[in-house]
C-alpha positions in Angstrom: 0.0 0.0 0.1 1.2 3.5 -0.7 -0.5 5.2 2.3 1.2 4.4 5.6 -1.7 5.6 7.7 -4.0 2.9 6.0 -1.3 0.3 6.7 -1.4 1.2 10.3 -5.1 1.0 10.4 -5.2 -2.4 8.8 -2.4 -3.7 11.2 -4.4 -2.5 14.2 -7.6 -4.1 12.8 -9.6 -0.9 12.8 -10.4 -1.3 9.0 -10.6 -4.1 6.7 -9.1 -4.3 3.2 -12.5 -4.1 1.5 -13.1 -0.7 3.4 -9.7 0.6 2.3 -10.4 -0.4 -1.3 -13.9 1.1 -1.0 -12.5 4.3 0.2 -9.9 4.5 -2.7 -12.6 4.0 -5.2 -14.9 6.4 -3.8 -12.0 9.0 -3.7 -11.3 8.3 -7.2 -14.9 8.6 -8.5 -15.2 12.0 -6.4 -12.1 13.1 -8.3 -13.7 12.2 -11.7 -16.9 13.6 -10.9 -15.3 16.8 -9.3 -17.4 16.7 -6.2 -17.8 20.3 -5.0 -16.9 20.9 -1.4 -17.9 24.5 -1.2 -14.2 25.6 -1.5 -14.7 26.8 -5.1 -17.5 29.2 -4.2 -15.4 30.7 -1.4 -12.5 31.0 -3.6 -14.6 32.8 -6.4 -16.2 35.0 -3.7 -12.7 36.0 -2.3 -11.5 36.7 -6.0 -14.4 38.9 -6.7 -14.2 40.8 -3.6 -10.5 41.5 -4.4 -11.3 42.6 -7.8 -13.9 44.9 -6.6 -11.5 46.6 -4.0 -8.9 46.8 -6.7 -11.4 48.7 -9.0 -12.6 50.8 -6.0 -9.0 51.8 -5.1 -8.3 52.4 -9.0 -11.4 54.7 -9.2 -10.6 56.6 -6.1 -6.9 57.0 -7.3 -8.2 58.3 -10.8 -10.6 60.7 -9.0 -7.8 62.1 -6.8 -5.6 62.3 -9.7 -8.3 64.1 -11.9 -9.1 66.6 -9.1 -5.4 67.3 -8.6 -5.0 67.7 -12.4 -7.8 70.2 -12.4 -6.3 72.2 -9.9 -3.0 72.1 -12.0 -1.2 70.5 -9.1 0.2 67.5 -11.0 1.6 69.6 -13.7 3.3 71.8 -11.1 4.5 68.8 -9.1 6.3 67.5 -12.3 8.1 70.7 -12.9 8.9 71.0 -9.3 10.5 67.7 -8.8 12.3 67.8 -12.1 13.7 71.3 -11.1 14.5 70.3 -7.4 15.9 66.9 -8.4 19.4 66.3 -6.9 21.9 65.4 -9.7 23.4 61.9 -9.2 27.1 61.9 -9.0 29.1 60.5 -12.1 31.5 58.5 -9.9 29.1 56.9 -7.6 29.9 53.4 -6.6 27.0 52.4 -4.5 24.2 50.7 -6.0 20.8 51.6 -4.3 17.9 49.2 -5.0 14.3 50.3 -4.8 10.9 48.7 -5.8 8.4 50.4 -8.0 5.4 48.8 -9.2 6.6 45.4 -8.4 9.8 45.9 -10.5 13.2 46.5 -9.1 15.0 49.5 -10.1 18.5 50.8 -9.0 20.5 54.0 -9.0 24.1 54.5 -8.1 24.7 56.8 -5.1 27.6 58.2 -3.1 28.0 57.6 0.7 26.3 61.0 1.5 23.5 60.5 -0.7 22.8 56.7 0.6 23.0 58.2 4.2 20.3 60.7 3.3 18.2 58.2 1.7 18.4 55.8 4.5 17.8 58.7 7.2 14.6 59.7 5.3 16.1 63.0 4.1 15.6 62.2 0.5 13.1 60.2 -1.6 13.1 58.7 -5.1 10.3 59.6 -7.5 10.0 57.6 -10.8 8.1 59.4 -13.6 8.3 58.4 -17.4 11.0 56.0 -17.1 13.2 58.3 -15.2 14.2 58.4 -11.5 14.7 61.7 -9.6 16.3 61.9 -6.3 14.1 64.7 -4.3 13.8 66.1 -0.8 11.7 64.2 1.7 8.9 66.6 1.9 8.2 66.7 -2.0 8.3 62.9 -2.2 5.7 63.0 0.4 3.5 65.3 -1.6 4.0 63.1 -4.8 3.0 60.1 -2.8 -0.1 62.0 -1.4 -1.1 63.2 -4.9 0.1 60.5 -7.3 1.3 57.4 -5.3 2.2 55.6 -8.6 5.1 58.0 -9.0 6.5 57.4 -5.7 9.4 55.1 -6.0 11.1 55.2 -2.5 10.0 57.0 0.5 11.2 56.3 4.0 8.7 56.8 6.6 10.4 57.3 10.1 8.8 55.2 12.9 8.6 56.9 16.2 8.7 53.6 18.3 11.8 52.1 16.4 14.2 52.4 19.3 13.4 51.0 22.7 16.1 51.8 25.3 16.8 49.2 28.0 18.6 50.5 31.0 20.8 47.6 31.6 21.8 46.9 28.0 25.6 46.0 27.6 25.6 46.9 24.2 24.1 50.3 24.6 27.3 52.1 23.5 27.8 50.4 20.4 26.2 51.8 17.1 24.3 49.5 15.0 24.7 50.3 11.3 21.7 50.5 9.2 23.2 49.9 5.8 25.4 46.7 6.2 27.2 45.7 2.9 27.8 42.1 2.4 
C-alpha cells in the first residue's frame, strides 16, 4: 500500500481491506466527478471581492488624480520635482535598489546620498522611465497626490528604538546599511 496511515489502520484491525479499497474507489470517483466541497465558491467570492476592491481603489486614485490635475497640481508637481531633483554623481559606486510597481530599479549614489536616503531626508520619484532624487517633503507630496510615481519614501517610525537601561551593548552603534 502506498498510504502508511492505511497500513497502520489495517495492522491495528480498525479497518478491513474491503473498506480501504472502497475508500480508494470512492475517492477516485469523487475526483472524476469533481465533487464540490464548497471551497470553489469561497475562492470565487474572495477573488470577486479582491477585484471589486482593486476597482474601487483604482477609481479613487483616478478621482484624486483628476482633482489634482484640475487644480494644476500635478503639472506643477512634475516641474517642481524635475527642477529640485538632486543630480546623481558620475563617480558613484554604491548601488541603491528600490521597488516601483513590483519591479526592482537601481540608481548609483555616493556615501552621503545613501545616508540621506536611509535617514529619510531624500526620496525617489519615478516618472516617465526616469528616477529623480528629491527632498523628503516633496516625495511625501508626490506620494499623497500621485502614489504611482513614488519609488522610494522612507517613513520614520517613532517607536523604532526601545531603550533598555541595563543593555551592555548600548554604547555600540548598529549600522543601518550593512554591505555584504
